[in-house]
C-alpha positions in Angstrom: 71.6 81.3 33.9 69.3 82.9 31.4 67.5 84.9 34.1 70.9 86.1 35.4 72.0 87.2 31.9 68.6 88.9 31.4 69.0 90.8 34.7 72.6 91.8 33.8 71.5 93.1 30.4 68.6 95.0 32.0 70.9 96.6 34.6 73.4 97.6 31.9 70.6 99.1 29.8 69.3 101.1 32.7 72.9 102.3 33.4 73.4 103.4 29.8 70.1 105.2 29.7 70.9 107.0 32.9 74.3 107.9 31.7 72.9 109.3 28.5 70.3 111.3 30.4 73.1 112.6 32.7 75.2 113.8 29.8 72.2 115.3 28.1 71.7 117.4 31.2 75.4 118.3 31.3 75.4 119.5 27.7 72.1 121.3 28.0 73.4 123.4 31.0 76.7 124.0 29.2 74.9 125.1 26.0 72.6 127.5 27.9 75.7 129.0 29.6 77.4 129.5 26.2 74.3 131.2 24.8 74.1 133.5 27.8 77.8 134.3 27.5 77.4 135.1 23.8 74.3 137.3 24.3 75.9 139.3 27.1 79.2 139.8 25.2 77.3 140.9 22.1 75.0 143.3 24.0 77.9 145.0 25.9 80.0 145.2 22.7 77.2 147.2 21.1 76.6 149.4 24.1 79.3 152.2 24.0 78.6 153.5 27.5 79.1 150.0 28.9 82.3 149.5 27.0 83.7 152.8 28.2 82.7 152.0 31.8 84.0 148.5 31.9 87.2 148.9 29.8 88.0 152.5 30.0 88.3 152.6 33.8 90.0 150.4 36.5 86.9 148.3 36.3 88.6 146.4 33.5 90.7 144.5 36.0 87.6 143.5 37.9 85.9 142.3 34.6 89.1 140.5 33.6 89.6 138.5 36.8 86.0 138.1 38.0 85.6 134.8 36.3 88.6 133.4 38.1 87.1 134.6 41.4 83.8 132.8 40.6 85.7 129.5 40.0 87.8 129.7 43.1 85.1 130.8 45.5 81.7 130.1 43.9 82.6 126.6 42.9 84.9 125.5 45.7 84.6 122.1 47.3 82.9 123.7 50.3 80.4 125.4 47.9 79.6 122.1 46.2 79.0 120.4 49.5 76.8 123.1 51.0 74.9 124.4 48.1 72.0 122.7 46.3 72.1 121.7 42.7 69.7 124.5 41.9 72.0 127.0 43.6 75.0 125.8 41.8 73.1 126.0 38.5 72.2 129.6 39.3 75.8 130.3 40.2 76.9 128.8 36.9 74.6 131.1 34.9 75.8 134.2 36.8 79.3 133.0 36.0 78.4 132.7 32.3 77.0 136.2 32.3 80.2 137.6 34.0 82.3 135.7 31.5 80.3 137.3 28.7 81.2 140.7 30.0 84.9 139.9 29.9 84.5 138.4 26.4 82.7 141.4 24.9 86.0 142.8 23.7 86.1 139.9 21.2 83.3 141.5 19.2 85.4 144.8 19.1 88.7 143.2 18.3 87.7 140.7 15.6 85.3 140.6 12.6 82.1 138.7 12.7 83.4 136.3 10.1 86.5 135.5 12.2 84.4 134.9 15.3 82.0 132.6 13.4 84.9 130.6 11.8 86.6 130.2 15.2 83.4 129.2 16.8 82.7 126.4 14.3 86.3 125.1 14.5 86.1 125.2 18.3 82.8 123.4 18.2 84.0 120.6 15.9 87.2 120.2 18.0 85.3 120.1 21.2 82.7 117.6 19.9 85.3 115.3 18.5 87.4 115.2 21.7 84.4 115.0 24.0 83.1 111.9 22.1 86.6 110.4 22.3 86.6 111.0 26.1 83.2 109.3 26.3 84.1 106.1 24.3 87.8 105.6 25.0 88.9 102.8 27.2 92.2 104.5 27.9 92.6 105.9 31.4 93.1 109.6 30.8 93.6 110.4 34.5 97.3 109.7 34.1 97.5 113.0 32.2 95.8 115.0 35.1 99.1 116.4 36.6 100.4 117.3 33.2 97.1 119.1 32.3 97.0 121.0 35.6 100.6 122.2 35.2 99.8 123.2 31.6 96.8 125.3 32.6 98.8 127.0 35.3 101.6 127.7 32.9 99.3 129.1 30.3 97.6 131.3 32.9 100.9 132.7 34.2 102.2 133.3 30.7 99.0 135.1 29.7 99.1 137.4 32.7 102.8 138.2 32.0 102.0 138.9 28.3 99.3 141.4 29.4 102.3 143.7 30.3 104.7 142.5 27.6 102.4 142.5 24.7 104.5 140.0 22.8 102.9 138.6 19.6 105.3 135.7 19.6 104.5 134.8 23.2 100.8 135.1 22.4 101.2 132.7 19.5 102.9 130.2 21.7 100.3 130.5 24.4 97.5 130.1 21.8 99.0 126.9 20.3 99.7 125.4 23.7 96.2 126.5 24.9 94.4 124.7 22.1 96.4 121.5 22.8 95.9 121.6 26.6 92.2 122.4 26.6 91.5 119.9 23.9 93.0 117.2 26.0 91.2 118.6 29.0 87.9 118.2 27.2 88.5 114.5 26.7 89.7 114.1 30.3 86.8 116.0 31.8 84.3 114.0 29.7 85.7 110.7 30.9 85.7 112.1 34.5 82.1 113.1 34.2 81.3 109.6 33.1 83.2 108.0 36.0 81.7 110.5 38.5 78.2 109.4 37.4 79.1 105.8 38.2 80.1 106.8 41.7 77.2 109.1 42.4 74.5 107.1 40.7 71.6 106.5 43.0 72.3 109.8 44.9 70.1 112.2 43.0 71.1 115.4 44.7 74.9 114.8 44.4 74.4 113.5 40.9 72.7 116.7 39.9 75.4 118.8 41.5 78.1 116.8 39.6 76.1 117.5 36.4 76.4 121.2 36.9 80.1 120.9 37.8 80.7 118.8 34.7 78.9 121.5 32.6 81.2 124.1 34.1 84.3 122.2 33.2 83.2 121.6 29.6 82.0 125.2 29.3 85.4 126.5 30.3 87.2 124.1 28.0 85.0 125.2 25.0 85.5 129.0 25.8 89.2 128.6 26.1 89.5 126.6 22.9 87.4 129.2 21.1 89.5 132.1 22.3 92.8 130.4 21.5 91.7 129.4 18.0 90.4 132.9 17.4 93.7 134.4 18.5 95.4 132.1 15.9 93.2 132.6 12.9 91.6 136.0 13.5 92.8 139.3 12.2 92.5 142.0 14.9 90.6 145.1 13.7 
């Protein structure tokens, strides 16, 4: 009995250590993506010729919707199944750079103080909800349909508001966006944890899922940041 208990504890310890290493890899990839996004956004914002080219011509529509194209085609189920973990990671960093180009207008529209304040609020919100998703015993998958519908609704409303330019609609979108993507952070964190359990022992698939997990959390963080900035920032 003692030998069995010792073996069980040893297996549990190995699982916990493997899970921590997995999440460390997820957060490292995500953080590198955020750094790359910030650097690209800042560099373009301070390069007038690039700003005029990307946002003063029809290219602005390409820059605006390119991140969505990356998600739909670059990280499709087929891509995950056929590409290696290294290729997915490279795709993720390319995606982060492209997203940085689309976010460069943030540095033109808001002050540095507003951006910094929104970033730290977003970071605190993200960290708290990700920890909750990691430790909670509540099954968050029951919220999946609601969250997907919420994301679709926010996306449609945001596209419509590009043409309407309604400040009230933007406020509603931002409030809803913070709520939806905060919940998504908890859900995705729990999902990463559960995915690790199912792919443990399959190193290649496990590494792929780590990149996909980093992508999910990266998007959540960026969206929380943007919506918070829209709520608390004063446009220049």
